[in-house]
Residue, then its C-alpha position, 0 to 999 in steps of 0.5 A: m124281787q128287787e126289794r128283797g135284793f135291796f133289803l139283803g144288800s142293806l141288811v148284811p153290812g149293817v149286821k156285819k158292822v154291829t157284830e164286829k163292834a160287839i165282838d170288839w167291845l166284848a173283847v175289850i170289856l173282858l180284858l179289862g175285867i181280867f185286868i181289874l180282877g187280877i189287880a183285886q186278887v193281888f190286893w186281897r191276897w197280899i194286902l188284906r190277907n184274904p184271897i178271892v177264892w174264885s178269881e183265878e178260875l174266872i180269869q182262866l175261863t174268861y181268857v178262853w173267851i178272849c182267845y176266841l174273840g181274838w181269833c174272830i178279830a184276826e180272821r176278820k182283819d185277815s191278819h193271821i201269821r202266814i209265810t207268803a214267800v212261796l205264794n208271792a212267787l206264784p202267778k196270780g192264777a195259782q195264788k187264787w187257787l192256793q188262797a181258795f184252798n186255804h179258805v176251804l180248809c179253814i171252813v172245814f176246820s171251823v165246821l168241825m169245831v162247830y160240830y164238836g163244840i156243840k157236843l162239848v157244850g152238852v158235856g159242859a152242861k153237866r159240869t160246874a166251875v169248882s170255885f163258883a156256881m157257873n155251868y161250863a156250857v157257858v164257857y164252851t158256847m163261845g167255841p161254836i159261836c166264834n167258829f160260825i162267825i169265822i165260817c162266815y168270814e172265810i166264805a166271804g174271803l172265798i167269794e172275794c178270792f174268785t170275784v176280786g182276785p187273790r189278796d196281795y200279801r207282799d210285805k206292807g211294813g205291818d200295815e195289813e189293813 
């Protein structure tokens, strides 16, 4: 039994680190791809007078993925926009319960997003992009995947809220790390 606890205790941080790096790098690569494709589209359209027909649609679909990855990154860093004036005025006990309630709401929302996202993947499997051969299920898959990751982050935040205490969201001058 001791070995299992050690195994999980060392496995989870490793998986977390690899997952976070993968999300960060995928977001950077996709953003770089959008930038290069956008520059290429302008060059081909205005200089060569022969536009890349599929580039605009691919940029839009890639942007969906980047938005989901950005949501995961913001959730991981707990850096979403929030108004904390009321929260900061409450006693620590009330702050804990309000933050816990927030985590539970986010978990419920993300569970619904996973459920309906999986249904949307099924619908997307019947559609292809207009200007190139790509199944929309590929694009829609990012929703359930990222929302599952967000559920994990929210559960970790909920556990932290009860074990460590509520997070202090007083103004830190932009240093929310």
